[in-house]
N, C-alpha and C positions, 0 to 999 in steps of 0.2 A: 427407617431412616438410618439406623446404625449400620445396617448391612451395606447401604450405598455410600454413605458419607463417613463411616467409621465412628469411633467413640467420640463423645463430646469432650471438648477441651475447655480449659478455663476461658472465661470471656475475654480476658486480656490477650491470651495466646491466639485465640480464634480471630480477634480483631486485628492483631498485628500481622498474622499470617495472610489474611485477606489483603490488607493494604500494602503488603510487601511482596505480593505475588506479581512477578514480572515475566514477560515473555522471554524464554531462553533463546539464545542465539541459534538460528536455523529452525526454530520451532514455528510451525504454521500457526496463524492467528486463531484458526478454528480449534486447534488442540489447546492453545493457551486459554481460550474461553471455557473449555471444559474443565481444565485445572482450576481456573478462577471460580467457576461455579461451585466446585466442591468446597473451596474456602469460604465462599459467600454463604452457602447453606450451613456450614459449621458456625459462622459468625451469627447467623440468624438463630440457630438452635441454641447458642450460648447466650442469646439475649442482647447481643451488642448492636445488632441492626434490626430494624423493624421490617417485617415481611412486606409491608406496603411500599417501602423505599427500595426494594430489591432491584427493580428494573433500572431506576436512575443510578443507584450505586454501582451496579454491574457495568453500566454504560460508561460512567465516569472513570472507573478503574480500568476498563478496556482502553479508553482513550489515553490514559496516563501510562499504562504498562505495556502496550502492544505497538508493534510497528505495523501500521496499516497504510495502504496506498492512499494517495491524496484524495481521490474521489470518495472512497468509503469514509475516511476520517471527516471530510466535509459534511457528508450526509448525516453521520452520527452526531456531529456537533450541532448541526441544524435541527435534528430531532430533539436534542436536549434543550435547545433554545426555544423551539416552538411549543414544546409540551412541558415546560418547567413547572407549570401549575396544574398539569393534568397527567400525573405520572402513570395512570392506568393506560394511557395512549402510547407510552414508550414501548419499544419492542421487548418482549419477554425473552427468556433464554433461547427457546426454540426458534423464534423469529430472528433473533440476533445471529444465531449460528447459521441459519439459512442465508442471511444476507452476506455473512463473511464467506461462506463456502461458495456462493455464487460468484463473488468477487475473486476468490482464489482460483476457481475454475476458469474464469475469464482471463485472469493473469497467466495461468498455466498455458491456456490455448494460445494466447498472444505470444508468449515466450517461445513455445514450440514452433510457431509459424516463423518467427524471426531467427531462430537458431539454425545455423547452417548444418547441412549434412557433413559428416566427417570427410567424405571423399570429395566434397565440393570445395574448390579453392576460392580465395577471396576474389580473384580476377573473374572467375566464372559467374559469381553472384553480382558483380558490379554492373551498373548500368553503362558505365564507360570506364575502361581501364585508365583513361587520362586522370581520373579522380585520384589515383594513387601516385601520380607523378608531380604532386603539388609542392610548392615551397611552404614555409612556415605560415600558418594562418594569422591574419590580423583580426583581433577580436573587436567586434562592434556590437555591443549589447549581447543578445543571444544568438547573433548570426556571425559566421566566419566568412570572410572574403578571401578566397585563395586564388592567386594568380599563377596558374601552371606555366612552366617554361615552354610547353609545347604550343599553347594557345597565345594569340596576340594579347597584349595587355588590355585591349579594349573589350575583351570577352572573359570576364572573371567567372569563376565557378562559385556559386553561392551554396553554402551548406547551412540550412536553417534547422534549428532543433526545436521541436514542438512536442512536449510530453516525451513519449518513448519512440517517436517516429523521426526519421531523418529524411529530409526532402532535398534532393539534389536538383538544382535548377541551373541551366546555362542561360546567361543573360546575353542576348544578341543585341548589339546597338542598332538603333533605328537608322536606316539608310535614307537620308533626306537630300 
């Protein structure tokens, strides 16, 4: 244990270090969990935390100290709620790191797909260049109604934001 987690610290120091371990700016959540695990094991070794409470304590501190995407945060909170009285069913360190890495991989893949190539201009990627000739948007909840000067006022361009996706829809009035 000493080779992996270092010399044992006083119980107060180990306890304080664990609960004050926060994700550094720009640090991936998976790396934060590894750093957190070192502090958790030190706190257990110092006798400040019970081994049987490790999964719940790790999960609670992860939710407090890390920036996680909304879906993962919701799943982890849900696990804490569902298994509050059955701590052995909570994810252990390896299961937790797997969940986080899967989410990071998905996020990285999504971002790479959405990121433009350097040589690609904004107009080349646009579904319609008209979208960039709009006036100031009028905010209505989470949707923006933009009346481009090129289109008749009866044909607004709707830009609806849903999670990380932008959906551009042209609303054509019904001809009756």
